C-alpha positions in Angstrom: -12.8 -163.7 144.7 -10.8 -160.2 146.8 -7.7 -161.7 144.6 -9.3 -161.1 140.7 -10.6 -158.3 141.7 -7.7 -156.8 142.6 -5.6 -158.5 140.2 -8.6 -157.2 137.4 -7.9 -153.7 138.8 -5.1 -153.2 138.5 -4.8 -154.8 134.3 -7.6 -152.3 133.4 -5.5 -149.4 135.3 -2.7 -150.3 133.5 -4.8 -151.0 129.7 -5.9 -147.4 130.5 -2.9 -146.0 131.0 -1.6 -147.9 127.8 -4.0 -146.6 126.0 -3.6 -143.0 126.6 0.3 -143.2 126.1 -0.3 -144.8 122.8 -3.0 -141.9 121.8 -0.3 -139.3 123.0 2.6 -140.5 121.3 0.5 -141.3 118.1 -0.7 -137.7 118.4 2.2 -136.1 119.1 4.2 -138.4 116.0 2.6 -135.2 113.7 3.9 -132.6 115.7 7.9 -133.6 115.8 7.9 -134.2 111.8 8.1 -131.0 110.2 7.8 -129.2 106.5 11.0 -129.0 106.6 12.0 -132.5 107.1 9.5 -134.4 104.5 10.9 -131.7 102.2 14.8 -133.3 103.1 12.9 -136.7 102.4 12.0 -135.8 98.6 15.4 -134.3 98.3 17.2 -137.6 99.6 15.2 -139.3 97.2 15.3 -137.8 94.6 19.5 -137.9 94.5 19.1 -141.5 95.4 17.1 -141.9 91.9 19.3 -139.6 89.6 22.5 -141.4 90.6 23.5 -138.7 93.0 25.1 -141.7 95.4 27.0 -143.3 92.2 29.1 -140.2 91.4 30.1 -140.5 95.7 31.1 -143.8 94.8 33.3 -143.6 91.8 34.8 -141.1 93.8 35.5 -142.6 96.7 36.7 -145.6 94.6 39.2 -142.9 92.3 40.7 -142.0 95.8 41.3 -145.7 96.7 42.7 -146.3 93.5 44.8 -143.0 93.2 46.6 -143.6 96.8 47.3 -148.2 96.9 
């Protein structure tokens, strides 16, 4: 009986600690992200959607062909 009480107490403390850690991580997630990060993500998405990545790829492939 005593061992079950000890194990239950340890499990309860571990559960409370995990909950506190999860709450602090969730709360601080907004602080880590800044408006600049959001703007950079939008710019990268726009660049990708407009085909900015394909022009780089073409230049890379042209360089390979020119140096062979």
